[in-house]
C-alpha positions in Angstrom: 0.0 0.0 0.0 2.6 2.6 1.0 4.8 1.2 -1.8 2.4 2.7 -4.3 2.7 6.2 -2.8 6.5 6.4 -3.1 9.0 6.6 -6.0 11.1 3.6 -7.1 14.1 5.1 -5.4 12.5 4.3 -2.0 12.8 0.8 -0.3 9.6 0.1 1.7 8.9 -2.6 4.2 5.3 -2.7 5.5 3.7 -5.5 7.6 0.4 -6.1 9.3 1.8 -8.3 12.1 4.7 -8.0 14.5 8.1 -9.3 13.5 9.8 -11.3 16.2 13.3 -11.8 14.8 16.1 -10.9 14.6 16.6 -9.4 18.2 17.2 -5.8 18.8 20.8 -4.5 19.2 21.6 -4.0 22.9 21.6 -0.2 22.5 18.1 -0.4 21.0 16.8 -2.7 23.7 18.0 -0.2 26.3 15.9 2.5 24.8 12.6 0.7 25.5 13.7 -1.3 28.5 11.2 0.5 30.8 8.5 0.7 28.2 5.2 -1.2 28.3 5.1 -4.4 26.2 3.0 -2.8 23.4 5.6 -0.1 22.9 8.5 -2.5 23.0 6.8 -4.6 20.2 6.1 -1.5 18.1 9.6 -0.3 18.5 11.2 -3.7 17.7 9.0 -4.3 14.6 9.7 -0.8 13.3 13.5 -1.4 13.6 13.2 -4.8 11.9 11.2 -3.3 9.0 13.9 -0.5 8.7 16.7 -3.1 8.6 15.0 -5.0 5.8 14.6 -1.7 3.8 18.2 -0.8 4.5 19.4 -4.2 3.4 17.6 -3.6 0.1 19.9 -0.6 -0.3 22.9 -2.8 0.3 23.5 -1.5 3.8 24.5 -3.7 6.8 22.4 -4.0 9.9 23.2 -1.4 12.6 21.5 0.1 15.7 18.9 2.7 14.8 18.7 4.9 17.9 16.3 7.8 18.5 17.6 11.4 18.3 16.8 14.1 20.8 13.2 14.5 19.5 12.7 10.8 19.2 13.4 10.8 15.4 15.3 7.8 14.1 19.0 8.5 13.4 19.6 6.9 10.0 23.0 5.8 8.7 25.0 8.5 6.9 23.8 9.0 3.3 20.3 7.7 4.0 17.0 9.4 4.5 14.0 7.6 5.9 10.9 7.5 8.0 8.9 5.0 10.1 5.3 4.9 11.2 2.9 2.6 13.0 -0.7 2.3 14.0 -2.7 -0.6 15.3 -2.1 -3.5 13.0 0.3 -1.8 10.6 4.1 -1.0 10.6 6.1 0.7 7.8 9.7 1.8 7.3 10.9 3.5 4.2 14.4 4.5 3.2 16.3 6.0 0.3 19.7 7.3 -0.5 20.3 11.0 0.2 21.6 11.4 -3.3 18.0 10.6 -4.6 15.7 12.2 -2.0 16.2 15.3 0.1 14.0 13.9 2.8 11.3 11.3 3.3 8.0 11.4 5.3 5.5 8.6 5.8 2.6 8.3 8.2 -0.1 5.7 9.0 -3.3 6.3 10.9 -6.5 4.4 11.5 -9.2 5.3 9.0 -11.4 6.9 11.7 -12.5 10.4 12.5 -10.3 12.4 14.9 -11.6 12.8 18.5 -13.7 15.9 19.1 -11.7 19.1 19.3 -8.5 17.8 17.6 -9.3 19.0 14.1 -9.5 22.6 15.4 -6.1 22.2 17.0 -4.3 20.9 13.9 -5.8 22.8 11.1 -6.3 26.3 9.6 -9.8 27.7 9.0 -9.2 27.5 5.3 -8.3 23.8 5.6 -11.5 23.1 7.6 -13.5 24.8 4.8 -11.8 22.6 2.2 -12.5 19.5 4.3 -16.1 20.3 4.6 -16.4 20.6 0.8 -14.5 17.4 0.2 -16.6 15.6 2.8 -19.8 16.4 1.0 -18.4 14.9 -2.2 -16.7 11.9 -0.5 -18.2 11.3 3.0 -16.5 7.8 3.2 -13.0 9.4 3.5 -12.0 10.5 7.0 -10.7 13.9 5.8 -9.8 15.2 9.2 -7.6 12.2 9.9 -6.1 12.5 6.5 -5.1 16.1 7.2 -3.5 15.1 10.5 -1.6 12.3 8.8 -0.4 14.5 6.0 0.9 17.1 8.4 2.8 14.4 10.2 4.5 13.5 7.0 5.3 17.1 6.3 6.9 17.4 9.7 9.0 14.2 9.1 10.4 15.9 6.0 10.9 19.3 7.7 12.5 18.4 11.0 15.5 16.2 9.9 16.6 19.0 7.5 16.0 22.0 9.8 16.1 20.6 13.4 13.4 23.3 14.0 9.8 22.9 15.2 6.9 23.3 12.7 3.5 24.0 14.1 0.4 22.5 12.6 -0.7 26.0 11.6 2.5 26.7 9.7 1.7 24.5 6.7 -1.3 24.9 4.5 -2.5 21.7 2.8 -4.8 21.2 -0.1 -6.1 17.8 -1.1 -7.1 16.4 -4.5 -9.0 13.2 -4.8 -8.5 10.8 -7.7 -11.0 8.2 -8.8 -11.6 5.5 -6.3 -10.3 2.1 -7.3 -11.2 -1.3 -5.8 -12.7 0.4 -2.7 -9.7 2.5 -2.1 -9.7 6.3 -2.1 -6.5 8.0 -3.2 -5.1 11.3 -4.3 -2.5 14.0 -3.8 -1.9 16.8 -1.5 -0.2 20.1 -2.0 1.9 21.6 0.9 2.4 25.4 1.3 4.9 26.2 4.1 3.9 29.4 5.8 7.3 30.1 7.5 10.6 31.5 6.2 12.6 28.7 4.7 16.0 28.2 6.4 18.8 27.5 3.9 19.2 23.9 5.1 15.7 23.2 3.8 15.5 25.5 0.8 18.9 24.3 -0.5 18.1 20.6 -1.0 14.3 20.9 -1.5 14.2 24.1 -3.4 11.0 25.9 -2.3 7.9 26.1 0.0 5.7 24.0 -2.3 5.7 20.2 -2.0 3.4 17.5 -3.3 2.6 14.3 -1.5 0.3 11.3 -2.0 -2.4 9.7 0.1 -4.4 6.5 0.3 -7.4 5.3 2.4 -7.8 1.6 2.2 -8.1 -1.5 4.3 -8.9 0.5 7.4 -5.9 2.7 7.1 -5.0 6.3 6.2 -1.5 6.5 4.6 0.3 9.6 3.5 3.8 10.0 2.0 6.0 12.9 1.0 9.3 12.3 -0.9 10.9 15.5 -2.2 13.7 14.8 -4.7 17.1 16.4 -4.3 17.3 19.8 -6.0 20.0 19.6 -8.6 22.4 22.4 -9.1 21.2 24.8 -11.8 17.6 23.5 -11.9 14.6 22.2 -10.0 14.3 19.0 -8.2 14.3 15.7 -10.1 10.8 14.4 -10.5 9.7 10.9 -9.5 6.5 9.1 -10.4 5.0 6.9 -7.6 6.0 3.3 -8.0 3.3 1.4 -9.8 5.1 -1.8 -10.4 7.2 -2.9 -7.5 5.7 -4.7 -4.6 6.5 -3.8 -1.0 9.6 -5.5 0.4 8.7 -9.1 1.2 9.2 -10.2 4.8 10.0 -13.5 6.5 7.3 -16.0 7.5 6.3 -13.8 10.4 5.2 -11.6 8.3 5.2 1.1 11.1 3.5 6.1 13.2 5.8 6.9 15.7 3.7 9.9 16.0 2.6 12.5 16.8 5.3 14.9 15.8 8.0 15.8 16.7 8.7 12.0 17.1 8.8 9.4 14.4 10.8 6.9 16.3 
């Protein structure tokens, strides 16, 4: 599912069950030593998915420890993101020579709790969602907006190391034709803050385009800005339409909400 939202340069591992092997590195196990069992399992499966994706890039297994804001610290030369929600885990990685950053998020396909939409959206966005909801009431547009803003933050923070409020990005959604019971489309991101050079340099501007999918009880969003090449705009990527997600062993990710995507 997430595979279809991302370019071929990205290696994706997504599972609907926990992975029980291989064991965590000792440094990783120490991070969740005091966590509840559910959190330990989420953390471990996310790391195992990430290592499968990194292996597909030809990289060896290594500890993936959280940074100061809980974000995963990827190997040098790699960009990536992880996410999880009930019954789903995903890890996506790419080489930093192909993508400037990578954001993915997974949420349950359910409406947000009362009061949350007002806290994470702009008035103009709420007006957009009301219009979209009249045309496609089966799509949880409020949850989709939340998820897309999570993906935006996962692109923003690793490049800038700065906070980005929910109100500092204006999102607009486009819905494509539903296929096989799945709703899908794109979203446009307008950043409403001055762009620091560490973001503007590799990404190239305040406008970004992501993709979304609502299927099988999940809301999935992805944002994968290509590296801006010297003397021109960013390379463009079409979402992968051919490759399958990374297969996983016989046993058969949302480390949200921002700033963490551990």
